C-alpha positions in Angstrom: 130.1 145.6 76.3 129.0 142.2 77.7 131.4 139.2 77.5 130.2 135.7 78.2 126.8 134.4 79.1 124.7 135.8 82.0 124.2 133.7 85.1 120.4 134.1 85.0 117.8 134.8 82.3 114.2 135.3 83.2 111.5 135.2 80.4 107.9 136.2 80.9 105.8 134.1 78.6 103.1 135.6 76.4 100.7 133.8 74.1 102.7 134.9 71.0 106.2 134.0 72.4 105.7 130.9 74.6 106.6 128.3 72.0 109.8 130.2 71.0 110.8 130.9 74.7 110.3 127.2 75.7 112.0 125.9 72.5 114.6 127.6 70.4 115.4 130.4 72.9 115.8 127.9 75.8 118.1 125.7 73.6 120.2 128.7 72.6 120.7 129.8 76.2 121.6 126.2 77.2 124.1 126.0 74.3 125.7 129.3 75.2 126.1 128.5 78.9 123.4 130.5 80.7 123.6 129.0 84.2 119.9 129.4 85.1 116.7 130.0 83.0 113.4 131.0 84.5 110.1 130.8 82.6 107.3 132.9 84.2 103.8 132.1 82.9 101.3 134.8 83.9 98.4 132.9 82.4 99.1 129.8 84.6 100.6 131.8 87.4 103.6 129.6 87.4 107.4 129.7 87.4 109.7 127.0 86.0 113.4 127.2 87.1 116.0 125.4 85.0 119.6 124.9 86.1 122.5 124.1 83.7 124.0 120.8 84.8 126.4 118.9 82.6 125.6 121.3 79.7 121.9 120.5 79.9 119.0 122.2 81.6 117.4 120.4 84.5 114.1 121.5 85.9 114.9 122.2 89.6 111.8 124.1 90.7 108.2 124.5 89.6 105.7 126.6 91.6 102.2 127.8 90.9 100.4 130.8 92.4 102.0 131.0 95.8 105.3 130.1 97.5 108.9 131.1 97.2 111.2 130.4 94.3 115.0 130.7 94.9 117.8 131.1 92.4 120.5 128.5 92.2 122.9 130.9 90.4 122.3 134.1 92.4 122.6 133.4 96.1 119.9 135.2 98.1 117.7 135.9 95.2 114.2 134.8 96.1 110.8 135.6 94.5 107.5 135.4 96.3 104.9 134.3 93.8 102.0 135.8 95.8 103.5 139.2 95.2 104.2 138.6 91.5 100.8 137.2 90.7 98.7 139.4 93.0 
């Protein structure tokens, strides 16, 4: 059984789910207190990182194709985009 919201949710966008993931799903996670929300877009080779601040998501990182993206909520969790989008 899971109680409470997770610290981090990562969504991988697809053509059929992108609108839902960026809209209603993001709003639902925000409302329910998910601390951090990542959107990975394989088509654009990009990652957006949102952090929950004052009950609203703020975009704290955006990276395309290469570079490192770090989690705010999970100390030490870092993704290398070159390895993801290789």
